C-alpha positions as CSV (number, residue, x, y, z in Angstrom):
1,M,66.4,-21.1,33.1
2,P,68.2,-21.4,29.5
3,K,66.4,-25.6,29.3
4,I,62.9,-23.3,30.4
5,F,63.0,-21.3,27.8
6,T,63.5,-23.8,25.5
7,M,60.7,-25.9,26.4
8,F,58.3,-22.9,26.4
9,S,59.3,-21.5,23.2
10,S,59.0,-25.0,21.6
11,F,55.4,-25.4,23.4
12,S,54.4,-22.0,21.7
13,L,55.8,-22.7,18.6
14,A,53.7,-26.2,18.5
15,S,50.2,-23.8,19.3
16,L,51.1,-22.1,16.6
17,A,51.2,-24.9,14.2
18,L,54.7,-24.2,12.1
19,P,56.2,-26.6,10.0
20,G,57.5,-29.4,12.1
21,M,55.3,-29.1,15.3
22,S,52.2,-31.6,16.3
23,G,49.5,-28.4,15.2
24,F,51.0,-29.0,11.6
25,V,49.9,-32.1,10.8
26,A,45.9,-31.6,12.0
27,E,46.0,-28.9,9.7
28,V,47.5,-30.5,7.0
29,L,44.9,-33.4,7.2
30,V,41.8,-30.6,7.8
31,F,43.6,-28.5,4.8
32,L,43.7,-31.5,2.3
33,G,40.2,-33.2,3.2
34,I,38.8,-29.5,2.2
35,I,40.5,-29.4,-1.1
36,T,40.1,-33.3,-1.5
37,S,36.5,-33.2,-1.3
38,Q,33.8,-33.4,-3.8
39,K,31.2,-31.4,-2.5
40,Y,32.5,-27.3,-3.3
41,L,33.8,-25.9,-6.4
42,L,37.5,-24.9,-6.8
43,M,37.7,-21.4,-5.9
44,P,35.4,-21.4,-3.2
45,K,37.8,-24.4,-1.5
46,I,40.3,-22.4,-2.5
47,A,39.2,-18.8,-1.0
48,I,38.9,-21.6,2.4
49,T,41.9,-22.9,2.5
50,L,43.1,-19.3,2.7
């Protein structure tokens, strides 16, 4: 049972996109793409990112 709990916990945290998990990398890439975009001004980019 402890092994199942550990697997379930790690999969749950990965779906939350916490640092060190699989979803976090994709989320960071999206935020970096928004911030480095030349299309919008700085303040709307910060508001979208938050």
